[in-house]
C-alpha positions in Angstrom: 175.6 168.5 149.3 173.5 166.2 151.5 169.8 166.5 152.2 170.6 167.7 155.7 172.6 170.5 154.2 169.9 171.5 151.8 166.3 171.3 153.1 164.9 171.9 149.6 166.3 168.5 148.5 164.7 166.7 151.4 162.6 163.8 150.1 161.6 160.4 151.4 163.7 157.3 150.6 162.8 154.8 148.0 161.2 152.4 150.5 159.0 155.3 151.8 157.9 156.2 148.3 157.0 152.6 147.6 155.0 152.5 150.8 153.1 155.6 149.8 152.5 154.1 146.4 151.0 151.0 147.9 148.8 153.2 150.1 147.7 155.2 147.0 146.7 151.9 145.3 144.7 151.0 148.4 142.9 154.4 148.2 142.1 153.7 144.6 140.9 150.2 145.4 138.5 151.6 148.0 137.3 154.3 145.6 136.5 151.6 143.1 134.2 150.0 145.7 132.5 153.3 146.3 131.0 153.4 142.8 130.9 149.7 142.0 127.3 149.3 143.3 126.1 151.6 140.5 125.6 148.6 138.2 125.4 145.8 140.8 122.6 147.3 143.0 119.7 145.6 141.2 121.4 142.2 141.5 122.3 142.9 145.1 118.7 143.8 145.9 117.5 140.5 144.3 120.2 138.6 146.4 118.5 139.8 149.7 114.9 139.5 148.5 114.1 143.1 147.6 112.1 143.5 144.4 113.4 145.9 141.7 110.3 148.0 141.9 111.0 148.7 145.6 114.2 150.7 145.2 113.5 152.8 148.3 114.1 149.7 150.5 117.6 149.4 149.1 118.6 152.9 150.3 120.3 151.5 153.4 122.8 149.6 151.1 124.0 153.0 149.9 123.5 155.1 153.0 125.1 152.4 155.2 128.4 152.7 153.2 128.2 156.5 153.3 127.5 156.4 157.1 130.6 154.3 157.8 132.7 156.4 155.3 131.7 159.8 156.7 130.8 159.4 160.4 133.8 157.4 161.4 136.5 159.4 159.5 137.3 161.9 162.2 137.9 159.2 164.7 140.1 157.3 162.3 142.1 160.4 161.4 142.7 161.2 165.1 143.9 157.7 165.8 146.3 158.1 162.9 147.8 161.1 164.7 148.1 159.1 167.9 149.1 155.6 166.8 150.7 156.4 163.4 149.6 156.2 159.8 150.7 152.7 158.9 148.9 150.9 161.7 145.7 152.8 160.8 146.2 151.9 157.1 146.6 148.2 158.1 143.5 148.2 160.3 141.5 150.1 157.6 142.4 147.3 155.1 141.3 144.7 157.7 138.0 146.4 158.1 137.6 146.8 154.4 138.3 143.1 153.8 136.0 142.0 156.6 133.2 144.3 155.2 133.8 142.8 151.7 133.5 139.3 153.1 130.3 140.0 155.1 128.8 141.7 152.0 129.7 138.8 149.7 128.0 136.2 152.0 125.0 138.4 153.0 121.6 136.8 152.6 119.4 139.6 154.1 119.4 143.3 154.2 120.8 143.8 157.7 123.8 141.6 156.9 124.5 143.5 153.6 124.1 146.9 155.3 126.5 145.8 158.1 129.1 144.7 155.5 128.8 147.9 153.5 129.1 149.9 156.7 132.4 148.1 157.5 133.6 148.7 154.0 132.8 152.4 154.3 134.8 152.6 157.6 137.8 150.8 156.2 137.7 152.5 152.8 137.3 155.9 154.3 140.1 155.4 156.8 142.6 154.9 154.0 142.2 158.5 152.8 143.2 160.5 155.8 145.9 158.1 156.8 147.5 158.3 153.4 147.2 162.1 153.3 148.8 162.3 156.8 151.5 160.0 155.6 152.3 162.5 152.8 152.6 165.2 155.3 154.9 163.1 157.5 157.2 162.1 154.6 157.3 165.4 152.6 158.2 169.0 153.7 155.6 171.7 153.1 157.0 172.9 149.8 157.1 169.3 148.3 153.6 168.1 149.3 151.8 169.4 146.3 152.6 166.7 143.8 152.2 163.6 146.1 148.9 165.1 147.3 147.8 165.6 143.7 148.8 162.0 142.9 146.8 160.6 145.8 143.8 162.7 144.8 144.3 161.6 141.2 144.2 157.8 142.0 141.2 158.4 144.3 139.3 160.0 141.5 140.6 157.5 138.9 139.1 154.8 141.2 135.7 156.4 140.7 136.2 156.1 136.9 137.1 152.4 137.2 134.3 151.6 139.7 131.4 151.2 137.2 133.7 149.6 134.6 135.0 147.1 137.1 131.5 146.2 138.2 130.4 145.7 134.6 133.5 143.5 133.9 132.9 141.3 136.9 129.2 141.0 136.3 130.0 139.8 132.7 131.4 136.5 134.1 130.0 136.1 137.6 127.5 137.4 140.1 127.6 140.5 142.3 129.1 138.4 145.1 132.2 138.0 142.9 132.8 141.8 143.1 133.2 141.7 146.9 135.1 138.4 146.8 137.7 140.2 144.7 137.6 143.1 147.1 138.4 140.6 149.9 141.3 139.1 148.1 142.7 142.5 147.0 142.4 144.0 150.5 144.2 140.9 152.0 147.1 141.2 149.4 147.4 145.0 150.1 147.4 144.4 153.8 150.2 141.8 153.6 152.3 144.1 151.3 151.8 147.3 153.4 152.6 145.4 156.6 155.7 143.8 155.2 157.0 147.0 153.8 156.3 148.9 157.0 158.2 146.3 159.0 161.1 146.5 156.7 161.0 150.3 156.9 161.0 150.2 160.7 164.0 147.8 160.7 165.9 150.0 158.3 165.3 153.1 160.5 166.6 151.3 163.5 169.7 150.1 161.6 170.4 153.6 160.4 170.1 155.0 163.9 172.5 152.4 165.3 174.9 153.0 162.4 175.4 156.7 162.9 179.2 157.4 163.3 180.5 158.9 166.6 183.5 161.2 166.6 185.4 159.7 163.7 184.7 156.1 164.7 183.5 153.7 162.0 179.7 153.2 161.9 178.2 150.3 163.8 176.1 148.1 161.6 173.3 146.4 163.4 173.2 142.6 162.6 170.1 141.5 160.8 168.0 139.5 163.3 167.0 136.0 162.1 163.3 135.3 161.7 161.8 134.1 164.9 160.2 130.6 164.5 157.5 131.5 167.0 156.5 134.5 165.0 156.3 132.4 161.8 154.3 129.8 163.7 151.9 132.4 165.1 151.3 133.9 161.7 150.8 130.4 160.2 148.1 129.6 162.8 146.5 132.9 162.2 146.3 132.3 158.5 144.8 128.9 159.1 142.2 130.4 161.4 141.5 133.0 158.8 141.0 130.4 156.1 138.7 128.4 158.5 136.7 131.6 159.1 136.2 132.4 155.5 135.4 128.7 154.7 132.8 128.4 157.4 131.3 131.7 156.5 130.9 130.8 152.8 129.3 127.5 153.8 127.0 129.2 156.3 125.5 131.9 154.1 125.7 130.5 150.6 124.3 127.2 151.9 125.3 124.7 149.1 122.1 122.8 148.2 123.8 119.4 148.4 124.8 119.9 152.0 121.4 121.3 152.9 119.7 118.2 151.6 122.2 115.8 153.2 120.6 113.9 156.1 123.7 114.4 158.3 125.2 117.7 157.2 121.8 119.3 156.7 121.4 119.5 160.5 124.0 122.2 160.5 121.7 124.6 158.7 118.7 124.3 161.0 118.3 127.3 163.3 118.2 126.7 167.0 115.0 128.9 167.2 112.0 128.5 164.9 112.2 131.2 162.3 115.7 132.2 163.4 118.3 133.6 161.1 121.3 131.8 159.7 123.4 133.3 162.4 121.8 131.0 165.0 122.3 127.8 163.1 125.1 125.4 164.2 127.4 126.5 161.3 126.5 130.1 161.8 127.6 129.9 165.5 130.7 128.1 164.2 131.4 131.1 162.0 131.0 133.6 164.8 133.3 131.4 167.0 136.0 131.3 164.3 135.9 135.1 164.0 136.2 135.3 167.8 139.1 132.9 168.1 140.9 134.7 165.2 140.4 138.1 167.0 141.6 136.8 170.3 144.6 135.2 168.7 145.6 138.5 167.1 145.0 140.3 170.4 147.1 138.0 172.6 149.8 136.7 170.3 152.4 139.3 169.3 152.7 139.8 165.5 150.3 137.0 164.7 148.6 138.7 161.8 147.4 142.1 162.8 148.5 143.6 166.1 145.2 144.5 167.9 146.9 145.3 171.2 146.7 148.9 172.4 143.8 149.8 170.1 141.3 150.2 172.9 143.8 152.6 174.6 144.1 154.6 171.5 140.4 154.8 171.1 140.1 156.2 174.6 143.0 158.5 174.0 141.4 159.7 170.7 138.4 161.0 172.8 135.9 158.2 172.2 133.0 160.3 173.7 133.8 163.2 171.4 134.2 160.9 168.4 130.8 159.4 169.2 129.1 162.8 169.4 130.8 163.9 166.2 129.7 160.7 164.5 126.2 161.4 165.6 126.3 164.9 164.1 127.6 163.5 160.8 125.4 160.4 160.8 122.2 162.5 161.2 123.2 164.6 158.2 124.0 161.6 156.1 120.7 159.8 156.9 118.7 163.0 156.4 120.0 163.6 152.9 121.1 160.2 151.7 117.5 158.8 152.2 115.8 161.8 150.6 113.4 161.7 147.6 114.3 165.0 145.9 110.9 164.9 144.1 109.3 165.5 147.4 111.7 167.5 149.6 115.4 168.2 150.0 115.6 165.6 152.8 113.6 162.5 153.8 110.4 162.6 155.8 112.4 161.6 158.8 115.0 164.2 157.9 113.9 166.8 160.4 114.3 164.3 163.2 117.7 163.3 162.0 118.8 166.9 161.7 117.3 167.7 165.2 119.4 164.8 166.5 122.5 166.2 164.8 121.8 169.6 166.3 121.5 168.2 169.8 124.7 166.1 169.3 126.5 169.3 168.0 125.6 171.2 171.2 126.8 168.4 173.4 129.9 168.1 171.3 130.8 171.8 171.6 130.3 171.6 175.4 132.5 168.5 175.5 135.2 170.1 173.4 135.4 173.0 175.9 135.7 170.7 178.9 137.7 167.6 177.7 141.3 167.5 178.6 142.3 166.0 175.2 139.4 166.4 172.8 139.1 164.8 169.4 139.5 168.2 167.8 142.5 169.7 169.6 141.9 173.2 170.8 143.2 175.7 168.2 143.7 173.0 165.6 141.3 174.8 163.1 141.8 178.3 164.4 143.8 179.4 161.4 141.7 180.9 158.6 143.1 178.5 155.9 142.3 175.5 158.1 138.6 176.1 158.7 138.4 177.7 155.3 139.5 174.5 153.7 136.5 172.7 155.1 134.1 175.3 153.7 135.8 175.3 150.3 135.8 171.5 150.3 132.0 171.5 151.1 131.3 173.8 148.1 133.5 171.7 145.8 131.6 168.6 146.8 128.3 170.5 146.2 129.3 171.3 142.7 131.0 168.0 141.9 128.0 165.9 142.6 126.1 167.7 139.9 128.6 166.5 137.3 128.7 162.9 138.6 124.9 162.5 138.6 123.5 165.0 136.1 125.9 164.6 133.2 124.9 161.0 132.6 121.3 161.9 133.4 121.3 164.6 130.7 122.8 162.0 128.3 120.0 159.5 129.1 117.5 162.2 128.6 118.8 163.3 125.2 121.2 161.3 123.0 121.6 158.1 125.0 118.0 157.2 125.9 118.5 153.5 125.6 122.1 153.1 126.6 123.3 153.2 130.2 126.8 152.4 128.9 126.6 155.4 126.5 125.7 157.7 129.3 128.6 156.4 131.4 131.0 157.0 128.5 129.8 160.6 128.4 130.7 161.0 132.0 134.0 159.2 131.4 135.2 162.2 129.4 134.8 164.4 132.5 136.2 161.8 134.9 139.2 161.1 132.8 140.3 164.7 132.9 139.9 165.0 136.7 143.0 162.9 137.8 145.0 164.7 135.1 144.0 168.0 136.7 144.8 166.7 140.2 148.4 165.8 139.1 148.9 169.2 137.3 147.5 171.0 140.3 149.9 169.3 142.7 152.8 170.1 140.4 151.8 173.8 140.1 151.4 174.1 143.8 155.1 174.9 144.3 154.8 177.8 141.9 151.2 179.1 142.3 149.5 180.1 145.6 146.9 177.6 146.8 144.1 180.2 146.7 144.9 181.3 143.1 145.2 177.7 141.9 141.9 176.7 143.5 140.1 179.8 142.1 141.4 179.0 138.6 140.2 175.4 138.8 136.8 176.3 140.2 136.4 179.1 137.6 137.0 176.5 134.9 134.5 174.2 136.5 131.9 176.9 136.9 132.3 178.1 133.3 131.9 174.5 132.1 128.6 174.2 134.0 127.3 177.4 132.4 128.3 176.0 129.0 126.4 172.8 129.8 123.4 174.9 130.8 123.2 175.9 127.1 123.1 172.3 125.7 120.1 171.2 123.8 118.9 167.7 122.8 121.6 167.3 120.1 124.6 168.9 121.8 126.1 165.7 123.1 126.2 164.3 119.5 128.6 167.0 118.5 132.4 167.2 119.2 132.1 170.6 120.9 130.4 169.0 123.9 133.8 167.5 124.8 135.2 170.9 125.7 133.1 171.7 128.8 133.4 168.1 129.9 137.2 168.0 129.8 137.7 171.5 131.1 135.2 170.9 133.9 136.9 167.7 135.0 140.3 169.2 134.7 139.2 172.2 136.8 137.9 170.1 139.6 141.1 168.1 139.7 143.2 171.3 139.7 141.5 172.3 143.0 141.9 169.1 145.0 145.6 169.3 146.0 145.6 173.0 147.0 142.6 172.4 149.4 144.4 169.5 151.1 147.7 171.3 151.1 146.2 174.4 152.7 144.8 172.6 155.7 148.0 170.5 156.2 150.2 173.6 156.0 148.2 175.4 158.8 147.7 172.6 161.3 150.1 171.0 163.6 151.8 167.7 162.8 149.9 165.9 165.5 146.6 166.9 163.9 147.2 166.0 160.2 145.2 162.8 160.2 142.2 164.6 161.7 142.6 167.5 159.3 142.7 165.3 156.3 139.7 163.4 157.5 137.7 166.5 158.0 138.4 167.7 154.5 137.1 164.5 153.1 134.0 164.6 155.4 133.3 168.2 154.3 133.4 167.2 150.6 131.2 164.2 151.1 128.6 166.2 153.2 128.7 168.8 150.4 127.9 166.1 147.9 125.0 164.7 149.9 123.5 168.2 150.6 124.2 169.3 147.1 122.5 166.5 145.2 119.3 166.9 147.3 119.3 170.7 147.0 120.2 170.9 143.3 117.8 168.2 142.3 114.9 169.8 144.2 115.8 173.2 142.6 115.8 171.5 139.2 112.4 169.8 139.8 110.8 173.1 140.9 112.1 174.8 137.8 110.6 171.9 135.8 107.2 172.3 137.5 107.3 176.1 136.9 108.1 175.6 133.2 105.3 173.0 132.9 102.8 175.3 134.5 103.9 178.2 132.3 103.7 176.1 129.1 101.7 172.8 129.5 102.6 171.9 125.9 106.3 171.2 126.7 107.3 167.6 126.0 109.0 165.3 128.6 112.3 165.8 126.8 112.0 169.5 126.9 111.1 169.4 130.6 114.0 167.2 131.4 116.4 169.6 129.7 114.9 172.5 131.7 115.5 170.6 134.9 119.1 169.7 134.1 119.9 173.3 133.0 118.8 174.5 136.4 121.0 172.0 138.1 124.0 173.0 136.1 123.5 176.7 136.8 123.2 176.0 140.6 126.4 173.9 140.4 128.2 176.8 138.6 127.3 179.2 141.4 128.6 176.7 144.0 131.9 176.4 142.0 132.4 180.1 141.7 131.7 180.6 145.4 134.3 178.0 146.2 136.9 179.8 144.0 136.2 183.2 145.5 136.3 181.9 149.0 139.6 180.1 148.4 141.2 183.3 147.2 140.3 184.9 150.5 140.9 182.2 153.1 144.0 180.6 151.5 145.9 183.9 151.3 147.9 183.0 154.4 148.4 179.4 153.6 152.2 178.9 153.1 151.9 176.0 150.8 154.9 177.2 148.8 157.0 178.2 151.8 160.0 176.2 153.1 159.4 174.6 156.5 163.1 174.1 157.4 162.4 172.3 160.6 160.2 169.7 159.0 162.5 169.4 156.0 165.4 168.6 158.3 163.3 166.2 160.3 162.2 164.3 157.2 165.7 164.3 155.8 167.2 163.0 159.0 
């Protein structure tokens, strides 16, 4: 029996699975970069002239990445629906590589923030495009496991991030981290592009070779490689090498060249006190980038096909995307720059939130009037669709408490002098998370999405309540491993059902946008959650200190962390209860015969 005869056996070909595997590796690679600055941030601050005792000035390094990651995701997801997943994956890798390059050569804060922003845009774009690719390759009833695997590698990347940073910093500077990112992004770009071209050629050959009324199939001859295409790619690679080389010389400024009587002239700004961008070699770098971009724009298949992207930006509702980015950007800036010891959001937070509110009003008006808005009308009308966003927000709210406050509790109690020891405590939680994601994806064919999410979040909430009972010696005992492992496993268990629910209740032409919005909801939940929970914990600390002035710093720190864990438990339980209600109609276990036949054929 063929796949066409049995939709339940519909599954992507080996080349498609390999493409999805490469995309998953790219997602993990970007996730590593999300957390890599945890250890490298002090050195990065020194590299751009910021003293260690002025940590608040380094906030844009973190918030710039988050801004690119969150604010641009809906636009990228929508373009994936219009242009296709693979071109968006390729362009995301390009932006990620460029952002890594700019960050590696940055010499001041604006350059570093710009690089991190591009990294965020590129790294964030990989997630919805990969999730949408899963929906395109797999029928509804078979999406659980691949979605779980993609979620698992994404979370596993967060485990490797700090470890990767520590490894690279052991033999080179922080710039080496982003140089490796540049090389890795370039290799993944070449591999994904080559596999996508081979896949497209195979699809054409299969279409041509379909038999007609008993006649033998026609086999399409394999086209020889076009010398012009090879020459165009070769020139593009040379331009890329020239761009990277001039950029490194421009911003790292080798001392021997600077002191040279002839070559030193290249490092003198045209304007007194000007930046390195307005030096002769800085202008040469900008020129090299410009020539490379124009070459890729006008020469077919030179390196990355840039033609048509402006049209897709317009078709994706650029105005609506800008307003939505303003809404999300205001939220990110309000909470990412906050000092929880003072308030939930930064002193400028009310202005950022006011701007978000104004942009939201304009966005709603635009969505009602636009012919083809960024969020298609009715795309999120189904209860499981919009419910997935709320559940994802609550999951992020609870998850951030584990990522931040578990190592903080360890530093407060048993690992006071060891950052590595605190990270290893968190590693027990993080190691269980991808395992839970895989198991959750596998169980999704047998268990309803709402029930599976509720079980996972109940496990996470119960683990937080157990953590709220820890004392200053608890982490030294073996019993502390149980809530760490169960909590991580529970969070992982809930990832695939949330993604599957929104994909099962949105149209095929909105899967990229839907996947992006789920990620955005979780990231916003993490931003809001860390500020709110930390503020709640500090207020509980101040109340305890006022009630008993004799409490030690250790005891006060434990009181604060307990309050955070209890607040996170409530968020986890709320996510589970809500999932039971809103996912009741999500047919994540149903057989979509039409889509199964389409994928099989």
